[in-house]
MARBA-472094 format. One record per residue (C-alpha): residue in one letter; x, y negated, z. Coordinates in Angstrom, 1 decimal. Each point is the difference from the previous one (the first is absolute). Layout:
N
<zado type="A" c1="X" c2="Y" c3="Z"/>
...
END
This chain:
317
<zado type="M" c1="14.9" c2="76.8" c3="-92.0"/>
<zado type="I" c1="-3.4" c2="1.8" c3="0.0"/>
<zado type="Q" c1="1.0" c2="1.8" c3="-3.2"/>
<zado type="G" c1="3.3" c2="1.0" c3="1.6"/>
<zado type="S" c1="2.2" c2="-2.0" c3="-2.3"/>
<zado type="L" c1="1.1" c2="-2.3" c3="2.9"/>
<zado type="K" c1="0.8" c2="0.8" c3="3.5"/>
<zado type="I" c1="-1.3" c2="-2.2" c3="2.9"/>
<zado type="G" c1="3.5" c2="-0.8" c3="1.1"/>
<zado type="A" c1="0.8" c2="-1.5" c3="-3.4"/>
<zado type="L" c1="-3.2" c2="-2.1" c3="0.2"/>
<zado type="V" c1="0.9" c2="-1.4" c3="3.4"/>
<zado type="A" c1="3.6" c2="-0.6" c3="-1.2"/>
<zado type="F" c1="-1.4" c2="-1.9" c3="-3.0"/>
<zado type="I" c1="-2.2" c2="-2.2" c3="2.1"/>
<zado type="Q" c1="2.8" c2="-0.8" c3="2.5"/>
<zado type="Y" c1="2.4" c2="-0.8" c3="-2.9"/>
<zado type="S" c1="-2.6" c2="-2.3" c3="-1.5"/>
<zado type="N" c1="-0.4" c2="-1.9" c3="3.3"/>
<zado type="R" c1="3.7" c2="-0.3" c3="0.5"/>
<zado type="F" c1="0.4" c2="-1.3" c3="-3.5"/>
<zado type="F" c1="-2.7" c2="-2.7" c3="0.2"/>
<zado type="Q" c1="0.6" c2="-1.0" c3="3.6"/>
<zado type="P" c1="3.3" c2="-2.0" c3="-0.7"/>
<zado type="I" c1="-1.8" c2="-1.8" c3="-2.8"/>
<zado type="A" c1="-2.9" c2="-1.0" c3="2.3"/>
<zado type="D" c1="2.6" c2="-1.1" c3="2.7"/>
<zado type="M" c1="1.8" c2="-2.2" c3="-2.6"/>
<zado type="S" c1="-3.3" c2="-1.7" c3="-0.8"/>
<zado type="E" c1="-0.7" c2="-0.6" c3="3.6"/>
<zado type="K" c1="3.5" c2="-1.4" c3="0.6"/>
<zado type="Y" c1="-0.4" c2="-2.3" c3="-3.0"/>
<zado type="N" c1="-3.2" c2="-1.4" c3="1.6"/>
<zado type="I" c1="1.8" c2="-0.5" c3="3.3"/>
<zado type="L" c1="2.9" c2="-1.7" c3="-1.8"/>
<zado type="Q" c1="-2.3" c2="-2.4" c3="-1.8"/>
<zado type="T" c1="-1.7" c2="-0.9" c3="3.3"/>
<zado type="A" c1="3.4" c2="-0.6" c3="1.7"/>
<zado type="M" c1="1.2" c2="-2.2" c3="-2.9"/>
<zado type="A" c1="-3.1" c2="-2.2" c3="0.2"/>
<zado type="S" c1="0.2" c2="-0.2" c3="3.8"/>
<zado type="S" c1="3.8" c2="-0.8" c3="-0.1"/>
<zado type="E" c1="-0.7" c2="-2.7" c3="-2.5"/>
<zado type="R" c1="-2.4" c2="-1.8" c3="2.3"/>
<zado type="L" c1="2.3" c2="0.6" c3="2.9"/>
<zado type="F" c1="3.0" c2="-1.6" c3="-1.7"/>
<zado type="R" c1="-2.1" c2="-2.8" c3="-1.3"/>
<zado type="L" c1="-0.9" c2="-0.8" c3="3.6"/>
<zado type="I" c1="3.6" c2="0.3" c3="1.2"/>
<zado type="D" c1="1.2" c2="-2.3" c3="-2.8"/>
<zado type="T" c1="-2.6" c2="-2.7" c3="0.7"/>
<zado type="P" c1="1.9" c2="-3.0" c3="1.4"/>
<zado type="A" c1="-1.0" c2="-1.1" c3="3.5"/>
<zado type="T" c1="-1.8" c2="-3.3" c3="0.0"/>
<zado type="I" c1="0.3" c2="-0.6" c3="3.7"/>
<zado type="V" c1="3.7" c2="-0.4" c3="0.8"/>
<zado type="N" c1="2.1" c2="-1.7" c3="2.7"/>
<zado type="P" c1="0.8" c2="-3.6" c3="-0.7"/>
<zado type="V" c1="3.5" c2="-0.9" c3="-0.8"/>
<zado type="S" c1="0.6" c2="-1.6" c3="3.4"/>
<zado type="A" c1="-2.4" c2="2.1" c3="2.1"/>
<zado type="I" c1="-0.5" c2="-1.1" c3="3.6"/>
<zado type="R" c1="0.4" c2="2.8" c3="2.6"/>
<zado type="P" c1="-0.5" c2="-1.5" c3="3.5"/>
<zado type="E" c1="2.0" c2="1.8" c3="2.8"/>
<zado type="R" c1="-3.0" c2="0.1" c3="2.3"/>
<zado type="Q" c1="-3.3" c2="1.8" c3="-0.4"/>
<zado type="P" c1="-2.8" c2="-2.1" c3="-1.2"/>
<zado type="K" c1="-2.4" c2="-1.5" c3="2.5"/>
<zado type="G" c1="-3.0" c2="1.0" c3="-2.1"/>
<zado type="E" c1="-1.3" c2="-3.4" c3="-1.1"/>
<zado type="I" c1="-1.8" c2="0.3" c3="-3.3"/>
<zado type="E" c1="-1.5" c2="-2.7" c3="-2.2"/>
<zado type="F" c1="-1.7" c2="-0.1" c3="-3.4"/>
<zado type="R" c1="0.2" c2="-3.4" c3="-1.6"/>
<zado type="N" c1="-2.4" c2="-0.5" c3="-3.0"/>
<zado type="V" c1="0.8" c2="3.4" c3="-1.4"/>
<zado type="W" c1="-1.3" c2="0.9" c3="-3.5"/>
<zado type="F" c1="0.6" c2="3.5" c3="-1.4"/>
<zado type="A" c1="-1.0" c2="2.0" c3="-3.0"/>
<zado type="Y" c1="1.1" c2="3.5" c3="-1.2"/>
<zado type="E" c1="-0.5" c2="-1.0" c3="-3.6"/>
<zado type="D" c1="0.1" c2="-3.4" c3="-1.6"/>
<zado type="Q" c1="-2.3" c2="-2.4" c3="1.8"/>
<zado type="Q" c1="-2.6" c2="2.5" c3="1.2"/>
<zado type="W" c1="0.4" c2="-1.3" c3="3.6"/>
<zado type="V" c1="-0.4" c2="2.5" c3="2.8"/>
<zado type="L" c1="0.9" c2="-2.6" c3="2.7"/>
<zado type="R" c1="-1.0" c2="-3.6" c3="-0.4"/>
<zado type="D" c1="1.6" c2="-2.7" c3="2.1"/>
<zado type="V" c1="0.3" c2="2.3" c3="3.1"/>
<zado type="S" c1="1.3" c2="-1.7" c3="3.2"/>
<zado type="F" c1="0.2" c2="1.3" c3="3.5"/>
<zado type="H" c1="2.4" c2="0.1" c3="2.9"/>
<zado type="A" c1="0.9" c2="2.8" c3="2.5"/>
<zado type="N" c1="1.9" c2="-0.8" c3="3.2"/>
<zado type="P" c1="2.6" c2="2.5" c3="1.3"/>
<zado type="G" c1="-1.8" c2="2.8" c3="1.9"/>
<zado type="E" c1="-3.4" c2="-1.0" c3="-1.3"/>
<zado type="S" c1="-2.4" c2="2.6" c3="-1.4"/>
<zado type="I" c1="-1.9" c2="-0.9" c3="-3.2"/>
<zado type="A" c1="-2.7" c2="1.9" c3="-1.8"/>
<zado type="I" c1="-0.8" c2="-0.5" c3="-3.7"/>
<zado type="V" c1="-3.5" c2="1.0" c3="-1.0"/>
<zado type="G" c1="-2.1" c2="-0.3" c3="-3.1"/>
<zado type="H" c1="-1.7" c2="1.9" c3="-2.8"/>
<zado type="T" c1="1.9" c2="2.4" c3="-2.2"/>
<zado type="G" c1="2.1" c2="-2.0" c3="-2.4"/>
<zado type="A" c1="0.3" c2="-3.0" c3="2.2"/>
<zado type="G" c1="3.8" c2="0.2" c3="0.0"/>
<zado type="K" c1="0.6" c2="1.5" c3="3.5"/>
<zado type="T" c1="2.5" c2="2.7" c3="-1.0"/>
<zado type="T" c1="1.7" c2="-2.3" c3="-2.5"/>
<zado type="T" c1="0.7" c2="-2.4" c3="2.8"/>
<zado type="T" c1="2.0" c2="2.6" c3="1.9"/>
<zado type="S" c1="1.8" c2="1.1" c3="-3.2"/>
<zado type="L" c1="1.2" c2="-3.5" c3="-0.6"/>
<zado type="L" c1="1.3" c2="-0.2" c3="3.6"/>
<zado type="T" c1="2.4" c2="2.8" c3="-0.6"/>
<zado type="R" c1="0.8" c2="-1.4" c3="-3.4"/>
<zado type="F" c1="-1.1" c2="2.9" c3="-2.1"/>
<zado type="Y" c1="-1.2" c2="-2.8" c3="-2.4"/>
<zado type="D" c1="1.1" c2="-3.7" c3="-0.3"/>
<zado type="I" c1="-2.6" c2="-2.7" c3="0.1"/>
<zado type="Q" c1="-0.5" c2="-2.5" c3="-2.8"/>
<zado type="E" c1="-0.7" c2="-3.1" c3="2.1"/>
<zado type="G" c1="0.4" c2="-1.0" c3="3.7"/>
<zado type="E" c1="2.2" c2="1.4" c3="2.7"/>
<zado type="I" c1="0.0" c2="2.9" c3="2.4"/>
<zado type="L" c1="2.2" c2="-0.7" c3="3.1"/>
<zado type="L" c1="1.4" c2="2.3" c3="2.6"/>
<zado type="D" c1="1.3" c2="-2.0" c3="3.0"/>
<zado type="G" c1="-0.1" c2="-3.1" c3="-2.2"/>
<zado type="L" c1="2.1" c2="1.6" c3="-2.8"/>
<zado type="D" c1="-1.3" c2="0.7" c3="-3.5"/>
<zado type="I" c1="0.0" c2="3.8" c3="-0.3"/>
<zado type="R" c1="1.3" c2="-0.3" c3="-3.6"/>
<zado type="K" c1="3.3" c2="-1.3" c3="1.6"/>
<zado type="L" c1="0.3" c2="2.8" c3="2.5"/>
<zado type="D" c1="2.0" c2="3.2" c3="-0.4"/>
<zado type="L" c1="-2.4" c2="2.7" c3="-1.1"/>
<zado type="G" c1="1.3" c2="2.6" c3="2.5"/>
<zado type="Y" c1="-0.3" c2="-2.5" c3="2.8"/>
<zado type="L" c1="-3.5" c2="-1.0" c3="-1.1"/>
<zado type="R" c1="-1.5" c2="3.5" c3="-0.4"/>
<zado type="S" c1="1.7" c2="1.4" c3="3.1"/>
<zado type="S" c1="-1.9" c2="-2.7" c3="2.0"/>
<zado type="F" c1="-3.3" c2="1.7" c3="-0.9"/>
<zado type="A" c1="-1.7" c2="3.3" c3="0.8"/>
<zado type="V" c1="-3.0" c2="1.0" c3="-2.1"/>
<zado type="V" c1="-2.6" c2="2.5" c3="1.0"/>
<zado type="L" c1="-2.3" c2="0.9" c3="-2.9"/>
<zado type="Q" c1="-3.3" c2="1.8" c3="-0.2"/>
<zado type="D" c1="1.6" c2="2.9" c3="-1.9"/>
<zado type="V" c1="3.1" c2="1.1" c3="2.0"/>
<zado type="F" c1="2.7" c2="1.6" c3="-2.1"/>
<zado type="L" c1="2.0" c2="2.7" c3="1.7"/>
<zado type="F" c1="3.1" c2="1.7" c3="-1.4"/>
<zado type="S" c1="1.1" c2="3.6" c3="0.1"/>
<zado type="G" c1="2.1" c2="0.5" c3="3.1"/>
<zado type="T" c1="-0.8" c2="-0.2" c3="3.7"/>
<zado type="I" c1="-2.1" c2="-2.4" c3="2.1"/>
<zado type="E" c1="3.3" c2="-1.6" c3="1.3"/>
<zado type="S" c1="1.3" c2="-0.6" c3="-3.5"/>
<zado type="N" c1="-3.3" c2="-1.6" c3="-1.0"/>
<zado type="I" c1="0.2" c2="-2.4" c3="2.9"/>
<zado type="R" c1="3.6" c2="-0.8" c3="-0.5"/>
<zado type="L" c1="-0.1" c2="-0.3" c3="-3.8"/>
<zado type="G" c1="3.8" c2="0.2" c3="-0.3"/>
<zado type="S" c1="0.6" c2="-2.9" c3="2.4"/>
<zado type="P" c1="2.7" c2="0.3" c3="2.7"/>
<zado type="I" c1="-2.6" c2="0.3" c3="2.8"/>
<zado type="S" c1="0.8" c2="2.0" c3="3.1"/>
<zado type="R" c1="-2.2" c2="3.0" c3="1.0"/>
<zado type="E" c1="-0.8" c2="-1.7" c3="3.2"/>
<zado type="R" c1="-1.4" c2="-2.9" c3="-1.9"/>
<zado type="V" c1="-2.1" c2="2.3" c3="-2.2"/>
<zado type="L" c1="-1.4" c2="1.7" c3="3.1"/>
<zado type="A" c1="-0.8" c2="-3.3" c3="1.7"/>
<zado type="A" c1="-1.8" c2="-1.2" c3="-3.1"/>
<zado type="A" c1="-2.0" c2="3.3" c3="-0.2"/>
<zado type="E" c1="-0.9" c2="-0.4" c3="3.7"/>
<zado type="D" c1="-1.1" c2="-3.7" c3="-0.4"/>
<zado type="V" c1="-2.4" c2="0.8" c3="-2.8"/>
<zado type="N" c1="-1.5" c2="3.1" c3="1.7"/>
<zado type="L" c1="1.5" c2="2.5" c3="-2.4"/>
<zado type="S" c1="1.7" c2="1.9" c3="2.9"/>
<zado type="P" c1="-3.0" c2="2.2" c3="0.9"/>
<zado type="F" c1="-0.1" c2="1.3" c3="-3.6"/>
<zado type="L" c1="3.8" c2="0.6" c3="0.1"/>
<zado type="R" c1="-0.2" c2="1.9" c3="3.2"/>
<zado type="R" c1="-2.4" c2="2.5" c3="-1.6"/>
<zado type="L" c1="2.5" c2="0.8" c3="-2.7"/>
<zado type="P" c1="2.6" c2="2.7" c3="0.7"/>
<zado type="L" c1="2.7" c2="-2.0" c3="-1.8"/>
<zado type="G" c1="-1.1" c2="-3.5" c3="1.1"/>
<zado type="L" c1="1.8" c2="-2.6" c3="-2.1"/>
<zado type="E" c1="1.5" c2="2.7" c3="-2.1"/>
<zado type="H" c1="-3.4" c2="1.2" c3="-1.2"/>
<zado type="P" c1="0.1" c2="0.3" c3="-3.8"/>
<zado type="V" c1="-2.1" c2="-2.4" c3="-2.0"/>
<zado type="N" c1="-1.1" c2="0.7" c3="-3.6"/>
<zado type="E" c1="0.0" c2="-2.7" c3="-2.6"/>
<zado type="R" c1="-2.8" c2="-2.4" c3="0.6"/>
<zado type="G" c1="-0.6" c2="1.6" c3="3.4"/>
<zado type="T" c1="-2.6" c2="2.5" c3="-1.2"/>
<zado type="T" c1="0.3" c2="2.0" c3="3.2"/>
<zado type="L" c1="-0.9" c2="-3.0" c3="2.2"/>
<zado type="S" c1="-3.3" c2="-1.7" c3="0.6"/>
<zado type="V" c1="-0.7" c2="-3.5" c3="-1.1"/>
<zado type="G" c1="0.2" c2="-1.3" c3="3.6"/>
<zado type="Q" c1="3.3" c2="1.8" c3="0.6"/>
<zado type="R" c1="1.5" c2="-1.5" c3="-3.2"/>
<zado type="Q" c1="-1.1" c2="-3.5" c3="1.0"/>
<zado type="L" c1="1.5" c2="0.4" c3="3.5"/>
<zado type="L" c1="3.2" c2="1.2" c3="-1.6"/>
<zado type="A" c1="0.0" c2="-3.1" c3="-2.2"/>
<zado type="F" c1="-0.4" c2="-2.2" c3="3.1"/>
<zado type="A" c1="2.9" c2="1.8" c3="1.7"/>
<zado type="R" c1="2.1" c2="-0.6" c3="-3.2"/>
<zado type="A" c1="-0.8" c2="-3.7" c3="0.1"/>
<zado type="L" c1="0.7" c2="-0.3" c3="3.7"/>
<zado type="A" c1="3.3" c2="1.9" c3="-0.1"/>
<zado type="H" c1="1.3" c2="-2.5" c3="-2.6"/>
<zado type="D" c1="-0.9" c2="-2.9" c3="2.3"/>
<zado type="P" c1="-1.0" c2="-2.6" c3="-2.6"/>
<zado type="Q" c1="-0.9" c2="-3.6" c3="0.9"/>
<zado type="I" c1="-3.0" c2="-0.1" c3="-2.3"/>
<zado type="L" c1="-2.6" c2="2.7" c3="-0.3"/>
<zado type="I" c1="-2.4" c2="0.5" c3="-3.0"/>
<zado type="L" c1="-3.0" c2="2.3" c3="0.5"/>
<zado type="D" c1="-1.8" c2="0.5" c3="-3.3"/>
<zado type="E" c1="-3.3" c2="1.9" c3="0.6"/>
<zado type="A" c1="2.0" c2="2.2" c3="2.5"/>
<zado type="T" c1="-3.1" c2="1.3" c3="1.7"/>
<zado type="S" c1="-2.5" c2="0.2" c3="-2.8"/>
<zado type="S" c1="0.6" c2="3.7" c3="-0.6"/>
<zado type="V" c1="-0.6" c2="1.2" c3="3.5"/>
<zado type="D" c1="-3.2" c2="0.7" c3="2.0"/>
<zado type="T" c1="-1.0" c2="-2.1" c3="3.0"/>
<zado type="E" c1="1.3" c2="2.4" c3="2.6"/>
<zado type="T" c1="3.4" c2="0.1" c3="-1.7"/>
<zado type="E" c1="0.0" c2="-3.7" c3="-0.4"/>
<zado type="L" c1="-0.5" c2="-0.4" c3="3.8"/>
<zado type="Q" c1="3.1" c2="2.2" c3="0.5"/>
<zado type="I" c1="2.2" c2="-2.0" c3="-2.3"/>
<zado type="R" c1="-1.3" c2="-3.4" c3="1.2"/>
<zado type="K" c1="2.5" c2="0.1" c3="2.9"/>
<zado type="A" c1="2.7" c2="0.8" c3="-2.6"/>
<zado type="I" c1="-0.9" c2="-3.1" c3="-2.0"/>
<zado type="D" c1="0.0" c2="-2.2" c3="3.2"/>
<zado type="R" c1="3.4" c2="1.3" c3="0.9"/>
<zado type="L" c1="1.3" c2="-0.7" c3="-3.5"/>
<zado type="M" c1="-1.3" c2="-3.6" c3="0.0"/>
<zado type="Q" c1="1.6" c2="-0.9" c3="3.3"/>
<zado type="G" c1="2.5" c2="-2.8" c3="-0.5"/>
<zado type="R" c1="-0.3" c2="0.2" c3="-3.8"/>
<zado type="T" c1="-1.7" c2="-2.1" c3="-2.7"/>
<zado type="S" c1="-2.7" c2="2.2" c3="-1.4"/>
<zado type="I" c1="-2.0" c2="-0.2" c3="-3.2"/>
<zado type="I" c1="-3.0" c2="2.3" c3="-0.1"/>
<zado type="I" c1="-2.2" c2="0.9" c3="-2.9"/>
<zado type="A" c1="-2.9" c2="2.0" c3="1.3"/>
<zado type="H" c1="-3.7" c2="0.6" c3="-0.3"/>
<zado type="R" c1="-0.3" c2="1.3" c3="3.5"/>
<zado type="L" c1="-1.3" c2="-2.8" c3="2.2"/>
<zado type="S" c1="1.6" c2="1.6" c3="3.1"/>
<zado type="T" c1="3.4" c2="-0.5" c3="-1.6"/>
<zado type="I" c1="-0.4" c2="-3.7" c3="-1.0"/>
<zado type="Q" c1="-2.3" c2="-1.5" c3="2.6"/>
<zado type="R" c1="2.8" c2="-0.5" c3="2.5"/>
<zado type="C" c1="2.4" c2="-1.6" c3="-2.4"/>
<zado type="D" c1="1.2" c2="-3.5" c3="0.7"/>
<zado type="K" c1="-1.1" c2="-1.2" c3="-3.4"/>
<zado type="I" c1="-2.2" c2="1.4" c3="-2.8"/>
<zado type="I" c1="0.5" c2="-1.2" c3="-3.5"/>
<zado type="V" c1="-3.0" c2="0.5" c3="-2.4"/>
<zado type="M" c1="0.8" c2="0.2" c3="-3.7"/>
<zado type="H" c1="-2.4" c2="-0.2" c3="-2.8"/>
<zado type="K" c1="0.9" c2="0.2" c3="-3.7"/>
<zado type="G" c1="3.7" c2="-0.7" c3="0.7"/>
<zado type="R" c1="-0.5" c2="-3.0" c3="2.3"/>
<zado type="V" c1="0.1" c2="-0.5" c3="3.7"/>
<zado type="R" c1="-3.5" c2="-1.0" c3="0.9"/>
<zado type="E" c1="-0.1" c2="0.2" c3="3.8"/>
<zado type="I" c1="2.5" c2="0.3" c3="2.9"/>
<zado type="G" c1="-0.8" c2="0.4" c3="3.7"/>
<zado type="T" c1="-0.6" c2="2.5" c3="2.7"/>
<zado type="H" c1="-2.7" c2="2.7" c3="-0.1"/>
<zado type="Q" c1="-2.5" c2="-2.1" c3="2.0"/>
<zado type="Q" c1="0.8" c2="-3.3" c3="-1.8"/>
<zado type="L" c1="-0.6" c2="1.6" c3="-3.4"/>
<zado type="L" c1="-3.3" c2="1.5" c3="1.2"/>
<zado type="A" c1="-1.1" c2="-3.4" c3="1.2"/>
<zado type="Q" c1="0.7" c2="-1.5" c3="-3.4"/>
<zado type="R" c1="-2.4" c2="2.4" c3="-1.6"/>
<zado type="G" c1="2.0" c2="0.0" c3="-3.2"/>
<zado type="I" c1="1.6" c2="2.8" c3="-2.1"/>
<zado type="Y" c1="1.4" c2="1.8" c3="3.1"/>
<zado type="Y" c1="-3.5" c2="0.0" c3="1.6"/>
<zado type="K" c1="-1.4" c2="1.5" c3="-3.2"/>
<zado type="L" c1="2.7" c2="2.7" c3="-0.1"/>
<zado type="Y" c1="-0.7" c2="0.7" c3="3.7"/>
<zado type="Q" c1="-3.7" c2="0.5" c3="-0.7"/>
<zado type="L" c1="0.7" c2="2.2" c3="-3.0"/>
<zado type="Q" c1="2.7" c2="2.4" c3="1.2"/>
<zado type="Y" c1="1.4" c2="-0.9" c3="3.4"/>
<zado type="K" c1="-2.9" c2="-0.2" c3="2.4"/>
<zado type="D" c1="-0.6" c2="3.7" c3="0.2"/>
<zado type="Q" c1="3.7" c2="0.5" c3="0.7"/>
<zado type="E" c1="0.2" c2="-2.3" c3="3.0"/>
<zado type="V" c1="1.0" c2="1.8" c3="3.2"/>
<zado type="A" c1="0.6" c2="-1.3" c3="3.5"/>
<zado type="V" c1="3.6" c2="-0.8" c3="0.7"/>
<zado type="P" c1="1.2" c2="0.6" c3="3.6"/>
<zado type="G" c1="0.6" c2="-3.2" c3="1.7"/>
<zado type="D" c1="-2.0" c2="-2.2" c3="-2.3"/>
END
């Protein structure tokens, strides 16, 4: 071009033509990589879908016409995820209807496994788990699992609105959703939103705070009106101020329901009717907060290690 044998327009045209020629080749290579990734993902997905369910309804499943009273009993339960590597060893305890029970212990003691067995996500190897005197393995799965509401530490929210996340596809009236939000102190937050219950929610609730997500989970549980409530570390991700705000929500949820609470916050468990202390898959101590402290056993040591600094005065105590 400097020597005058090529014009600048021809040079630019050559460069553009070169890019246009190689761009489709580069795009095809990229599409091939995406195709390979999609094939590998779909293979794992279809393998999961084709996996036969191990927990199924019994041939003559029992489905009582009335709601369960909420009486729970573990009778000499042994459970292992693999072979005979026992996670629970000869676990026995009883919960009366409307009673609140806390399960405490070190990490790996089998606390969350106990609640997973209650909803029959796994079947036990030995012993019995009874709901209102009936073996849960003989109950209809839909009836069994609809009797429970579970509030976990990590609340999962779906894309949609606040109302749809509370309702979760159930035929629950809007009035009932509003009443549940009011009962768990979610209404002040809703009143600050221009759209209220119609406020959009991103997947996993990324636009909401941890406390707001927890309150929404409590409203979800209350709106479905279960007879048995399971709280698995439901307050461990919030600060003390937020915990005080949701304590009334927990109290409202527990009214008239059998409650099983797994928590490290003493303020959550010290008022329970019964505290079950688990250690290495076994039930070691059962009693109230004061009774267990007086025994100076495992619970007393746990209290000294991690609970004492969390103790707060409870109004009316």
